[in-house]
N, CA, C, O and the ligand as a Tripos MOL2 file, in Angstrom:
@<TRIPOS>MOLECULE
protein
  305   303    77     0     0
PROTEIN
NO_CHARGES

@<TRIPOS>ATOM
      1 N         120.9200  231.5880   28.4340 N.3       1 MET1
      2 CA        119.7390  231.7150   29.2700 C.3       1 MET1
      3 C         119.5990  230.5020   30.2000 C.2       1 MET1
      4 O         119.3000  230.6490   31.3850 O.2       1 MET1
      5 N         119.8190  229.3140   29.6500 N.am      2 VAL2
      6 CA        119.6960  228.1000   30.4660 C.3       2 VAL2
      7 C         120.7570  228.0940   31.5640 C.2       2 VAL2
      8 O         120.4650  227.8060   32.7250 O.2       2 VAL2
      9 N         121.9760  228.4100   31.1860 N.am      3 ARG3
     10 CA        123.0500  228.4370   32.1930 C.3       3 ARG3
     11 C         122.7650  229.4720   33.2740 C.2       3 ARG3
     12 O         122.9870  229.2110   34.4560 O.2       3 ARG3
     13 N         122.2850  230.6210   32.8850 N.am      4 ALA4
     14 CA        121.9780  231.6790   33.8580 C.3       4 ALA4
     15 C         120.8950  231.2210   34.8280 C.2       4 ALA4
     16 O         120.9690  231.4960   36.0250 O.2       4 ALA4
     17 N         119.8990  230.5280   34.3130 N.am      5 ALA5
     18 CA        118.8250  230.0370   35.1810 C.3       5 ALA5
     19 C         119.3490  229.0030   36.1680 C.2       5 ALA5
     20 O         118.9550  228.9950   37.3350 O.2       5 ALA5
     21 N         120.2420  228.1270   35.6980 N.am      6 LEU6
     22 CA        120.7940  227.1120   36.5970 C.3       6 LEU6
     23 C         121.6090  227.7550   37.7110 C.2       6 LEU6
     24 O         121.5310  227.3390   38.8670 O.2       6 LEU6
     25 N         122.3800  228.7570   37.3640 N.am      7 VAL7
     26 CA        123.1690  229.4650   38.3760 C.3       7 VAL7
     27 C         122.2390  230.1370   39.3760 C.2       7 VAL7
     28 O         122.4360  230.0480   40.5880 O.2       7 VAL7
     29 N         121.2420  230.7990   38.8570 N.am      8 GLU8
     30 CA        120.2950  231.5050   39.7340 C.3       8 GLU8
     31 C         119.5730  230.5490   40.6840 C.2       8 GLU8
     32 O         119.3180  230.8780   41.8420 O.2       8 GLU8
     33 N         119.2530  229.3700   40.1750 N.am      9 LEU9
     34 CA        118.5250  228.3810   40.9810 C.3       9 LEU9
     35 C         119.4550  227.4740   41.7820 C.2       9 LEU9
     36 O         119.0050  226.6840   42.6120 O.2       9 LEU9
     37 N         120.7600  227.5980   41.5230 N.am     10 ASP10
     38 CA        121.7710  226.7650   42.1770 C.3      10 ASP10
     39 C         121.4810  225.2730   41.9280 C.2      10 ASP10
     40 O         121.4850  224.4500   42.8440 O.2      10 ASP10
     41 N         121.2340  224.9720   40.6660 N.am     11 VAL11
     42 CA        120.9500  223.5930   40.2380 C.3      11 VAL11
     43 C         122.0300  223.1670   39.2470 C.2      11 VAL11
     44 O         122.2740  223.8720   38.2670 O.2      11 VAL11
     45 N         122.6790  222.0320   39.4810 N.am     12 PRO12
     46 CA        123.6740  221.5660   38.5070 C.3      12 PRO12
     47 C         122.9830  221.0840   37.2310 C.2      12 PRO12
     48 O         121.8570  220.5890   37.2940 O.2      12 PRO12
     49 N         123.6360  221.2190   36.0800 N.am     13 PRO13
     50 CA        123.0080  220.8420   34.8050 C.3      13 PRO13
     51 C         122.4920  219.4110   34.7850 C.2      13 PRO13
     52 O         121.4470  219.1350   34.1950 O.2      13 PRO13
     53 N         123.2120  218.5060   35.4220 N.am     14 GLU14
     54 CA        122.8050  217.0970   35.3820 C.3      14 GLU14
     55 C         121.5590  216.8270   36.2240 C.2      14 GLU14
     56 O         120.9700  215.7500   36.1240 O.2      14 GLU14
     57 N         121.1530  217.7850   37.0450 N.am     15 ALA15
     58 CA        119.9590  217.6190   37.8780 C.3      15 ALA15
     59 C         118.7340  218.3030   37.2750 C.2      15 ALA15
     60 O         117.6490  218.2910   37.8560 O.2      15 ALA15
     61 N         118.9290  218.8950   36.1060 N.am     16 ALA16
     62 CA        117.8340  219.6630   35.4930 C.3      16 ALA16
     63 C         117.2760  218.9510   34.2730 C.2      16 ALA16
     64 O         117.9570  218.1390   33.6470 O.2      16 ALA16
     65 N         116.0600  219.2580   33.9510 N.am     17 LEU17
     66 CA        115.4260  218.7930   32.7150 C.3      17 LEU17
     67 C         114.7230  219.9980   32.1020 C.2      17 LEU17
     68 O         113.8180  220.5770   32.7030 O.2      17 LEU17
     69 N         115.1490  220.3640   30.9100 N.am     18 PHE18
     70 CA        114.5570  221.5030   30.2280 C.3      18 PHE18
     71 C         113.3360  221.0230   29.4470 C.2      18 PHE18
     72 O         113.4220  220.0600   28.6850 O.2      18 PHE18
     73 N         112.2200  221.6820   29.6320 N.am     19 VAL19
     74 CA        110.9870  221.3190   28.9260 C.3      19 VAL19
     75 C         110.7040  222.3990   27.8920 C.2      19 VAL19
     76 O         110.5940  223.5800   28.2240 O.2      19 VAL19
     77 N         110.5870  221.9810   26.6310 N.am     20 GLY20
     78 CA        110.3310  222.9590   25.5910 C.3      20 GLY20
     79 C         109.6010  222.3790   24.4080 C.2      20 GLY20
     80 O         109.4900  221.1630   24.2570 O.2      20 GLY20
     81 N         109.0950  223.2810   23.5580 N.am     21 ASP21
     82 CA        108.2700  222.8480   22.4310 C.3      21 ASP21
     83 C         108.9030  223.1250   21.0780 C.2      21 ASP21
     84 O         108.2910  222.8520   20.0450 O.2      21 ASP21
     85 N         110.0960  223.6540   21.0650 N.am     22 THR22
     86 CA        110.7710  223.8760   19.7880 C.3      22 THR22
     87 C         112.1120  223.1570   19.8170 C.2      22 THR22
     88 O         112.9060  223.3340   20.7410 O.2      22 THR22
     89 N         112.3520  222.3510   18.8010 N.am     23 PHE23
     90 CA        113.5700  221.5300   18.8390 C.3      23 PHE23
     91 C         114.8230  222.3980   18.7490 C.2      23 PHE23
     92 O         115.7160  222.2960   19.5900 O.2      23 PHE23
     93 N         114.8860  223.2440   17.7370 N.am     24 ASP24
     94 CA        116.1200  224.0020   17.5140 C.3      24 ASP24
     95 C         116.4340  224.9640   18.6520 C.2      24 ASP24
     96 O         117.6010  225.1540   18.9960 O.2      24 ASP24
     97 N         115.4340  225.5570   19.2260 N.am     25 GLU25
     98 CA        115.6820  226.5320   20.2870 C.3      25 GLU25
     99 C         115.7530  225.8590   21.6600 C.2      25 GLU25
    100 O         116.7110  226.0630   22.4050 O.2      25 GLU25
    101 N         114.7630  225.0760   21.9850 N.am     26 ASP26
    102 CA        114.6680  224.5280   23.3410 C.3      26 ASP26
    103 C         115.5850  223.3200   23.5530 C.2      26 ASP26
    104 O         116.4160  223.3170   24.4610 O.2      26 ASP26
    105 N         115.4320  222.3180   22.7270 N.am     27 VAL27
    106 CA        116.2220  221.0920   22.9260 C.3      27 VAL27
    107 C         117.7060  221.3540   22.6560 C.2      27 VAL27
    108 O         118.5610  221.0160   23.4740 O.2      27 VAL27
    109 N         117.9960  221.9490   21.5220 N.am     28 ALA28
    110 CA        119.3970  222.2150   21.1950 C.3      28 ALA28
    111 C         120.0040  223.2080   22.1860 C.2      28 ALA28
    112 O         121.1710  223.0780   22.5560 O.2      28 ALA28
    113 N         119.2320  224.1840   22.6110 N.am     29 GLY29
    114 CA        119.7290  225.1530   23.5910 C.3      29 GLY29
    115 C         120.0260  224.5050   24.9250 C.2      29 GLY29
    116 O         121.0330  224.8090   25.5640 O.2      29 GLY29
    117 N         119.1490  223.6120   25.3450 N.am     30 ALA30
    118 CA        119.3800  222.8940   26.5970 C.3      30 ALA30
    119 C         120.6330  222.0320   26.4870 C.2      30 ALA30
    120 O         121.4760  222.0320   27.3850 O.2      30 ALA30
    121 N         120.7480  221.3110   25.4030 N.am     31 HIS31
    122 CA        121.9280  220.4600   25.2140 C.3      31 HIS31
    123 C         123.2020  221.2910   25.1880 C.2      31 HIS31
    124 O         124.2220  220.8700   25.7340 O.2      31 HIS31
    125 N         123.1640  222.4460   24.5730 N.am     32 ALA32
    126 CA        124.3400  223.3130   24.5170 C.3      32 ALA32
    127 C         124.7640  223.7640   25.9110 C.2      32 ALA32
    128 O         125.9340  224.0600   26.1530 O.2      32 ALA32
    129 N         123.7960  223.8120   26.8180 N.am     33 ALA33
    130 CA        124.0810  224.2150   28.1960 C.3      33 ALA33
    131 C         124.3660  223.0050   29.0910 C.2      33 ALA33
    132 O         124.5650  223.1520   30.2970 O.2      33 ALA33
    133 N         124.3850  221.8170   28.4950 N.am     34 GLY34
    134 CA        124.6860  220.6210   29.2800 C.3      34 GLY34
    135 C         123.4930  220.0590   30.0240 C.2      34 GLY34
    136 O         123.6500  219.2850   30.9680 O.2      34 GLY34
    137 N         122.2980  220.4490   29.5980 N.am     35 VAL35
    138 CA        121.0690  220.0130   30.2630 C.3      35 VAL35
    139 C         120.2860  219.0970   29.3240 C.2      35 VAL35
    140 O         120.1600  219.3840   28.1340 O.2      35 VAL35
    141 N         119.7700  218.0160   29.8510 N.am     36 ASP36
    142 CA        118.9340  217.1540   29.0400 C.3      36 ASP36
    143 C         117.5520  217.7880   28.8910 C.2      36 ASP36
    144 O         117.2070  218.7270   29.6090 O.2      36 ASP36
    145 N         116.7770  217.2690   27.9620 N.am     37 ALA37
    146 CA        115.5330  217.9500   27.6130 C.3      37 ALA37
    147 C         114.3680  216.9910   27.4360 C.2      37 ALA37
    148 O         114.5300  215.8140   27.1130 O.2      37 ALA37
    149 N         113.2130  217.5380   27.6570 N.am     38 LEU38
    150 CA        111.9510  216.9090   27.2760 C.3      38 LEU38
    151 C         111.3670  217.7920   26.1920 C.2      38 LEU38
    152 O         111.1470  218.9870   26.3930 O.2      38 LEU38
    153 N         111.1200  217.1920   25.0480 N.am     39 TRP39
    154 CA        110.5980  217.9420   23.9060 C.3      39 TRP39
    155 C         109.1230  217.6260   23.7240 C.2      39 TRP39
    156 O         108.7250  216.4630   23.6480 O.2      39 TRP39
    157 N         108.3280  218.6730   23.6580 N.am     40 ILE40
    158 CA        106.9080  218.5370   23.3480 C.3      40 ILE40
    159 C         106.7860  218.6670   21.8310 C.2      40 ILE40
    160 O         106.7350  219.7670   21.2810 O.2      40 ILE40
    161 N         106.7400  217.5180   21.1800 N.am     41 ASP41
    162 CA        106.6620  217.4570   19.7160 C.3      41 ASP41
    163 C         105.1900  217.3760   19.3300 C.2      41 ASP41
    164 O         104.7080  216.3310   18.8920 O.2      41 ASP41
    165 N         104.4970  218.4650   19.4940 N.am     42 SER42
    166 CA        103.0410  218.4590   19.3290 C.3      42 SER42
    167 C         102.6010  218.2410   17.8860 C.2      42 SER42
    168 O         101.4520  217.8730   17.6400 O.2      42 SER42
    169 N         103.4970  218.4630   16.9330 N.am     43 HIS43
    170 CA        103.1330  218.2660   15.5210 C.3      43 HIS43
    171 C         103.6550  216.9420   14.9690 C.2      43 HIS43
    172 O         103.4590  216.6270   13.7950 O.2      43 HIS43
    173 N         104.3240  216.1690   15.8290 N.am     44 GLY44
    174 CA        104.8030  214.8570   15.4030 C.3      44 GLY44
    175 C         105.9070  214.8950   14.3670 C.2      44 GLY44
    176 O         105.9990  213.9990   13.5270 O.2      44 GLY44
    177 N         106.7440  215.9150   14.4120 N.am     45 HIS45
    178 CA        107.8310  216.0360   13.4410 C.3      45 HIS45
    179 C         108.9200  214.9900   13.6440 C.2      45 HIS45
    180 O         109.5530  214.5540   12.6820 O.2      45 HIS45
    181 N         109.1380  214.5920   14.8810 N.am     46 GLY46
    182 CA        110.2220  213.6670   15.1700 C.3      46 GLY46
    183 C         111.5500  214.3830   15.2870 C.2      46 GLY46
    184 O         111.7090  215.5140   14.8290 O.2      46 GLY46
    185 N         112.4930  213.7120   15.9030 N.am     47 VAL47
    186 CA        113.8260  214.2870   16.0830 C.3      47 VAL47
    187 C         114.5030  214.4100   14.7160 C.2      47 VAL47
    188 O         114.5330  213.4420   13.9570 O.2      47 VAL47
    189 N         115.0410  215.5800   14.3960 N.am     48 PRO48
    190 CA        115.7110  215.7550   13.1070 C.3      48 PRO48
    191 C         116.8610  214.7560   12.9320 C.2      48 PRO48
    192 O         117.5660  214.4160   13.8830 O.2      48 PRO48
    193 N         117.0250  214.3050   11.7080 N.am     49 VAL49
    194 CA        118.0890  213.3500   11.4020 C.3      49 VAL49
    195 C         119.4360  213.9370   11.8100 C.2      49 VAL49
    196 O         119.7670  215.0730   11.4710 O.2      49 VAL49
    197 N         120.1940  213.1450   12.5370 N.am     50 GLY50
    198 CA        121.5270  213.5640   12.9400 C.3      50 GLY50
    199 C         121.5770  214.3730   14.2130 C.2      50 GLY50
    200 O         122.6600  214.6550   14.7250 O.2      50 GLY50
    201 N         120.4160  214.7550   14.7360 N.am     51 ALA51
    202 CA        120.3960  215.5620   15.9560 C.3      51 ALA51
    203 C         120.4260  214.6620   17.1900 C.2      51 ALA51
    204 O         119.9690  213.5190   17.1540 O.2      51 ALA51
    205 N         120.9680  215.1930   18.2720 N.am     52 ARG52
    206 CA        120.9410  214.4790   19.5430 C.3      52 ARG52
    207 C         119.5030  214.4290   20.0410 C.2      52 ARG52
    208 O         118.8080  215.4450   20.0640 O.2      52 ARG52
    209 N         119.0700  213.2520   20.4330 N.am     53 SER53
    210 CA        117.7030  213.1070   20.9250 C.3      53 SER53
    211 C         117.5710  213.6450   22.3380 C.2      53 SER53
    212 O         118.4810  213.4940   23.1540 O.2      53 SER53
    213 N         116.4410  214.2720   22.6270 N.am     54 PRO54
    214 CA        116.1720  214.6450   24.0070 C.3      54 PRO54
    215 C         115.8940  213.3900   24.8290 C.2      54 PRO54
    216 O         115.6240  212.3230   24.2780 O.2      54 PRO54
    217 N         115.9630  213.5270   26.1310 N.am     55 ARG55
    218 CA        115.7220  212.3660   26.9950 C.3      55 ARG55
    219 C         114.3020  211.8340   26.8190 C.2      55 ARG55
    220 O         114.0740  210.6240   26.8500 O.2      55 ARG55
    221 N         113.3670  212.7350   26.6380 N.am     56 HIS56
    222 CA        111.9710  212.3480   26.4720 C.3      56 HIS56
    223 C         111.3590  213.1450   25.3270 C.2      56 HIS56
    224 O         111.6930  214.3100   25.1130 O.2      56 HIS56
    225 N         110.4640  212.5010   24.6010 N.am     57 VAL57
    226 CA        109.6550  213.1820   23.5960 C.3      57 VAL57
    227 C         108.2070  212.8490   23.9040 C.2      57 VAL57
    228 O         107.8400  211.6790   24.0110 O.2      57 VAL57
    229 N         107.3940  213.8720   24.0460 N.am     58 VAL58
    230 CA        105.9720  213.6810   24.3030 C.3      58 VAL58
    231 C         105.1950  214.4930   23.2780 C.2      58 VAL58
    232 O         105.7500  215.3650   22.6110 O.2      58 VAL58
    233 N         103.9070  214.1980   23.1600 N.am     59 SER59
    234 CA        103.1110  214.9040   22.1610 C.3      59 SER59
    235 C         102.3440  216.0930   22.7460 C.2      59 SER59
    236 O         101.8370  216.9420   22.0120 O.2      59 SER59
    237 N         102.2670  216.1390   24.0830 N.am     60 ALA60
    238 CA        101.5280  217.2320   24.7150 C.3      60 ALA60
    239 C         102.0670  217.4790   26.1190 C.2      60 ALA60
    240 O         102.5800  216.5720   26.7740 O.2      60 ALA60
    241 N         101.9410  218.7060   26.5570 N.am     61 LEU61
    242 CA        102.4210  219.0720   27.8920 C.3      61 LEU61
    243 C         101.7530  218.2390   28.9760 C.2      61 LEU61
    244 O         102.3290  218.0170   30.0410 O.2      61 LEU61
    245 N         100.5500  217.7840   28.7050 N.am     62 THR62
    246 CA         99.8340  216.9970   29.7160 C.3      62 THR62
    247 C         100.5660  215.6950   30.0500 C.2      62 THR62
    248 O         100.3070  215.1000   31.0960 O.2      62 THR62
    249 N         101.4720  215.2440   29.1860 N.am     63 ALA63
    250 CA        102.2400  214.0220   29.4480 C.3      63 ALA63
    251 C         103.3760  214.2730   30.4300 C.2      63 ALA63
    252 O         103.9730  213.3260   30.9410 O.2      63 ALA63
    253 N         103.6750  215.5270   30.6960 N.am     64 LEU64
    254 CA        104.7960  215.8460   31.5880 C.3      64 LEU64
    255 C         104.6100  215.2420   32.9720 C.2      64 LEU64
    256 O         105.5690  214.7530   33.5690 O.2      64 LEU64
    257 N         103.4080  215.2700   33.4770 N.am     65 GLU65
    258 CA        103.1550  214.7300   34.8120 C.3      65 GLU65
    259 C         103.5430  213.2530   34.8890 C.2      65 GLU65
    260 O         104.1440  212.8190   35.8720 O.2      65 GLU65
    261 N         103.2030  212.4890   33.8620 N.am     66 ASP66
    262 CA        103.5600  211.0650   33.8620 C.3      66 ASP66
    263 C         105.0740  210.8760   33.8110 C.2      66 ASP66
    264 O         105.6200  209.9980   34.4790 O.2      66 ASP66
    265 N         105.7380  211.6940   33.0240 N.am     67 VAL67
    266 CA        107.2050  211.5960   32.9330 C.3      67 VAL67
    267 C         107.8250  211.9090   34.2910 C.2      67 VAL67
    268 O         108.7050  211.1870   34.7580 O.2      67 VAL67
    269 N         107.3700  212.9700   34.9110 N.am     68 LEU68
    270 CA        107.9140  213.3420   36.2230 C.3      68 LEU68
    271 C         107.6040  212.2770   37.2610 C.2      68 LEU68
    272 O         108.4320  211.9970   38.1280 O.2      68 LEU68
    273 N         106.4310  211.6870   37.1830 N.am     69 ALA69
    274 CA        106.0440  210.6430   38.1360 C.3      69 ALA69
    275 C         106.8980  209.4000   37.9620 C.2      69 ALA69
    276 O         107.0790  208.6310   38.9050 O.2      69 ALA69
    277 N         107.4260  209.2000   36.7560 N.am     70 SER70
    278 CA        108.2640  208.0240   36.5060 C.3      70 SER70
    279 C         109.6640  208.1950   37.0650 C.2      70 SER70
    280 O         110.4580  207.2530   37.0630 O.2      70 SER70
    281 N         109.9690  209.3910   37.5420 N.am     71 GLY71
    282 CA        111.2650  209.6350   38.1570 C.3      71 GLY71
    283 C         112.2820  210.2610   37.2310 C.2      71 GLY71
    284 O         113.4060  210.5410   37.6480 O.2      71 GLY71
    285 N         111.9070  210.4890   35.9620 N.am     72 VAL72
    286 CA        112.7780  211.1560   35.0020 C.3      72 VAL72
    287 C         114.1570  210.5220   35.0030 C.2      72 VAL72
    288 O         115.1750  211.2050   35.1200 O.2      72 VAL72
    289 N         114.1700  209.1960   34.8710 N.am     73 GLU73
    290 CA        115.4600  208.4950   34.8520 C.3      73 GLU73
    291 C         116.2650  208.8890   33.6270 C.2      73 GLU73
    292 O         115.7280  208.9760   32.5220 O.2      73 GLU73
    293 N         117.5520  209.1280   33.8250 N.am     74 ARG74
    294 CA        118.4250  209.4720   32.7140 C.3      74 ARG74
    295 C         118.4560  208.3010   31.7330 C.2      74 ARG74
    296 O         118.6970  207.1550   32.1130 O.2      74 ARG74
    297 N         118.2140  208.6080   30.5030 N.am     75 GLY75
    298 CA        118.2480  207.6030   29.4560 C.3      75 GLY75
    299 C         116.9660  206.8090   29.3290 C.2      75 GLY75
    300 O         116.8770  205.9030   28.4990 O.2      75 GLY75
    301 N         115.9730  207.1330   30.1360 N.am     76 ALA76
    302 CA        114.6990  206.3940   30.0820 C.3      76 ALA76
    303 C         113.9060  206.8010   28.8560 C.2      76 ALA76
    304 O         112.8070  206.2910   28.6340 O.2      76 ALA76
    305 MG        109.6590  226.9250   22.8930 Mg       77 MG77
@<TRIPOS>BOND
     1     1     2 1
     2     2     3 1
     3     3     4 2
     4     3     5 am
     5     5     6 1
     6     6     7 1
     7     7     8 2
     8     7     9 am
     9     9    10 1
    10    10    11 1
    11    11    12 2
    12    11    13 am
    13    13    14 1
    14    14    15 1
    15    15    16 2
    16    15    17 am
    17    17    18 1
    18    18    19 1
    19    19    20 2
    20    19    21 am
    21    21    22 1
    22    22    23 1
    23    23    24 2
    24    23    25 am
    25    25    26 1
    26    26    27 1
    27    27    28 2
    28    27    29 am
    29    29    30 1
    30    30    31 1
    31    31    32 2
    32    31    33 am
    33    33    34 1
    34    34    35 1
    35    35    36 2
    36    35    37 am
    37    37    38 1
    38    38    39 1
    39    39    40 2
    40    39    41 am
    41    41    42 1
    42    42    43 1
    43    43    44 2
    44    43    45 am
    45    45    46 1
    46    46    47 1
    47    47    48 2
    48    47    49 am
    49    49    50 1
    50    50    51 1
    51    51    52 2
    52    51    53 am
    53    53    54 1
    54    54    55 1
    55    55    56 2
    56    55    57 am
    57    57    58 1
    58    58    59 1
    59    59    60 2
    60    59    61 am
    61    61    62 1
    62    62    63 1
    63    63    64 2
    64    63    65 am
    65    65    66 1
    66    66    67 1
    67    67    68 2
    68    67    69 am
    69    69    70 1
    70    70    71 1
    71    71    72 2
    72    71    73 am
    73    73    74 1
    74    74    75 1
    75    75    76 2
    76    75    77 am
    77    77    78 1
    78    78    79 1
    79    79    80 2
    80    79    81 am
    81    81    82 1
    82    82    83 1
    83    83    84 2
    84    83    85 am
    85    85    86 1
    86    86    87 1
    87    87    88 2
    88    87    89 am
    89    89    90 1
    90    90    91 1
    91    91    92 2
    92    91    93 am
    93    93    94 1
    94    94    95 1
    95    95    96 2
    96    95    97 am
    97    97    98 1
    98    98    99 1
    99    99   100 2
   100    99   101 am
   101   101   102 1
   102   102   103 1
   103   103   104 2
   104   103   105 am
   105   105   106 1
   106   106   107 1
   107   107   108 2
   108   107   109 am
   109   109   110 1
   110   110   111 1
   111   111   112 2
   112   111   113 am
   113   113   114 1
   114   114   115 1
   115   115   116 2
   116   115   117 am
   117   117   118 1
   118   118   119 1
   119   119   120 2
   120   119   121 am
   121   121   122 1
   122   122   123 1
   123   123   124 2
   124   123   125 am
   125   125   126 1
   126   126   127 1
   127   127   128 2
   128   127   129 am
   129   129   130 1
   130   130   131 1
   131   131   132 2
   132   131   133 am
   133   133   134 1
   134   134   135 1
   135   135   136 2
   136   135   137 am
   137   137   138 1
   138   138   139 1
   139   139   140 2
   140   139   141 am
   141   141   142 1
   142   142   143 1
   143   143   144 2
   144   143   145 am
   145   145   146 1
   146   146   147 1
   147   147   148 2
   148   147   149 am
   149   149   150 1
   150   150   151 1
   151   151   152 2
   152   151   153 am
   153   153   154 1
   154   154   155 1
   155   155   156 2
   156   155   157 am
   157   157   158 1
   158   158   159 1
   159   159   160 2
   160   159   161 am
   161   161   162 1
   162   162   163 1
   163   163   164 2
   164   163   165 am
   165   165   166 1
   166   166   167 1
   167   167   168 2
   168   167   169 am
   169   169   170 1
   170   170   171 1
   171   171   172 2
   172   171   173 am
   173   173   174 1
   174   174   175 1
   175   175   176 2
   176   175   177 am
   177   177   178 1
   178   178   179 1
   179   179   180 2
   180   179   181 am
   181   181   182 1
   182   182   183 1
   183   183   184 2
   184   183   185 am
   185   185   186 1
   186   186   187 1
   187   187   188 2
   188   187   189 am
   189   189   190 1
   190   190   191 1
   191   191   192 2
   192   191   193 am
   193   193   194 1
   194   194   195 1
   195   195   196 2
   196   195   197 am
   197   197   198 1
   198   198   199 1
   199   199   200 2
   200   199   201 am
   201   201   202 1
   202   202   203 1
   203   203   204 2
   204   203   205 am
   205   205   206 1
   206   206   207 1
   207   207   208 2
   208   207   209 am
   209   209   210 1
   210   210   211 1
   211   211   212 2
   212   211   213 am
   213   213   214 1
   214   214   215 1
   215   215   216 2
   216   215   217 am
   217   217   218 1
   218   218   219 1
   219   219   220 2
   220   219   221 am
   221   221   222 1
   222   222   223 1
   223   223   224 2
   224   223   225 am
   225   225   226 1
   226   226   227 1
   227   227   228 2
   228   227   229 am
   229   229   230 1
   230   230   231 1
   231   231   232 2
   232   231   233 am
   233   233   234 1
   234   234   235 1
   235   235   236 2
   236   235   237 am
   237   237   238 1
   238   238   239 1
   239   239   240 2
   240   239   241 am
   241   241   242 1
   242   242   243 1
   243   243   244 2
   244   243   245 am
   245   245   246 1
   246   246   247 1
   247   247   248 2
   248   247   249 am
   249   249   250 1
   250   250   251 1
   251   251   252 2
   252   251   253 am
   253   253   254 1
   254   254   255 1
   255   255   256 2
   256   255   257 am
   257   257   258 1
   258   258   259 1
   259   259   260 2
   260   259   261 am
   261   261   262 1
   262   262   263 1
   263   263   264 2
   264   263   265 am
   265   265   266 1
   266   266   267 1
   267   267   268 2
   268   267   269 am
   269   269   270 1
   270   270   271 1
   271   271   272 2
   272   271   273 am
   273   273   274 1
   274   274   275 1
   275   275   276 2
   276   275   277 am
   277   277   278 1
   278   278   279 1
   279   279   280 2
   280   279   281 am
   281   281   282 1
   282   282   283 1
   283   283   284 2
   284   283   285 am
   285   285   286 1
   286   286   287 1
   287   287   288 2
   288   287   289 am
   289   289   290 1
   290   290   291 1
   291   291   292 2
   292   291   293 am
   293   293   294 1
   294   294   295 1
   295   295   296 2
   296   295   297 am
   297   297   298 1
   298   298   299 1
   299   299   300 2
   300   299   301 am
   301   301   302 1
   302   302   303 1
   303   303   304 2
@<TRIPOS>SUBSTRUCTURE
     1 MET1         2 RESIDUE 1 A MET
     2 VAL2         6 RESIDUE 1 A VAL
     3 ARG3        10 RESIDUE 1 A ARG
     4 ALA4        14 RESIDUE 1 A ALA
     5 ALA5        18 RESIDUE 1 A ALA
     6 LEU6        22 RESIDUE 1 A LEU
     7 VAL7        26 RESIDUE 1 A VAL
     8 GLU8        30 RESIDUE 1 A GLU
     9 LEU9        34 RESIDUE 1 A LEU
    10 ASP10       38 RESIDUE 1 A ASP
    11 VAL11       42 RESIDUE 1 A VAL
    12 PRO12       46 RESIDUE 1 A PRO
    13 PRO13       50 RESIDUE 1 A PRO
    14 GLU14       54 RESIDUE 1 A GLU
    15 ALA15       58 RESIDUE 1 A ALA
    16 ALA16       62 RESIDUE 1 A ALA
    17 LEU17       66 RESIDUE 1 A LEU
    18 PHE18       70 RESIDUE 1 A PHE
    19 VAL19       74 RESIDUE 1 A VAL
    20 GLY20       78 RESIDUE 1 A GLY
    21 ASP21       82 RESIDUE 1 A ASP
    22 THR22       86 RESIDUE 1 A THR
    23 PHE23       90 RESIDUE 1 A PHE
    24 ASP24       94 RESIDUE 1 A ASP
    25 GLU25       98 RESIDUE 1 A GLU
    26 ASP26      102 RESIDUE 1 A ASP
    27 VAL27      106 RESIDUE 1 A VAL
    28 ALA28      110 RESIDUE 1 A ALA
    29 GLY29      114 RESIDUE 1 A GLY
    30 ALA30      118 RESIDUE 1 A ALA
    31 HIS31      122 RESIDUE 1 A HIS
    32 ALA32      126 RESIDUE 1 A ALA
    33 ALA33      130 RESIDUE 1 A ALA
    34 GLY34      134 RESIDUE 1 A GLY
    35 VAL35      138 RESIDUE 1 A VAL
    36 ASP36      142 RESIDUE 1 A ASP
    37 ALA37      146 RESIDUE 1 A ALA
    38 LEU38      150 RESIDUE 1 A LEU
    39 TRP39      154 RESIDUE 1 A TRP
    40 ILE40      158 RESIDUE 1 A ILE
    41 ASP41      162 RESIDUE 1 A ASP
    42 SER42      166 RESIDUE 1 A SER
    43 HIS43      170 RESIDUE 1 A HIS
    44 GLY44      174 RESIDUE 1 A GLY
    45 HIS45      178 RESIDUE 1 A HIS
    46 GLY46      182 RESIDUE 1 A GLY
    47 VAL47      186 RESIDUE 1 A VAL
    48 PRO48      190 RESIDUE 1 A PRO
    49 VAL49      194 RESIDUE 1 A VAL
    50 GLY50      198 RESIDUE 1 A GLY
    51 ALA51      202 RESIDUE 1 A ALA
    52 ARG52      206 RESIDUE 1 A ARG
    53 SER53      210 RESIDUE 1 A SER
    54 PRO54      214 RESIDUE 1 A PRO
    55 ARG55      218 RESIDUE 1 A ARG
    56 HIS56      222 RESIDUE 1 A HIS
    57 VAL57      226 RESIDUE 1 A VAL
    58 VAL58      230 RESIDUE 1 A VAL
    59 SER59      234 RESIDUE 1 A SER
    60 ALA60      238 RESIDUE 1 A ALA
    61 LEU61      242 RESIDUE 1 A LEU
    62 THR62      246 RESIDUE 1 A THR
    63 ALA63      250 RESIDUE 1 A ALA
    64 LEU64      254 RESIDUE 1 A LEU
    65 GLU65      258 RESIDUE 1 A GLU
    66 ASP66      262 RESIDUE 1 A ASP
    67 VAL67      266 RESIDUE 1 A VAL
    68 LEU68      270 RESIDUE 1 A LEU
    69 ALA69      274 RESIDUE 1 A ALA
    70 SER70      278 RESIDUE 1 A SER
    71 GLY71      282 RESIDUE 1 A GLY
    72 VAL72      286 RESIDUE 1 A VAL
    73 GLU73      290 RESIDUE 1 A GLU
    74 ARG74      294 RESIDUE 1 A ARG
    75 GLY75      298 RESIDUE 1 A GLY
    76 ALA76      302 RESIDUE 1 A ALA
    77 MG77       305 GROUP 0 **** ****
């Protein structure tokens, strides 16, 4: 699904940031497609042990604006 969306939007994976609220589906799915992710960890579970961390972890969607305003630097 992520790859199909990138093709449809003509966006390379490295230029995209997937925003999602479920680690196993959203973050892992984005990573599988070569896209970095912002995870909305609204329950404060934290990144599962051994899993690749998303580029950003926030507690609520309302934090997305601040992340985007910061320029969404890779590795920030
Ligand atoms: Mg989700």
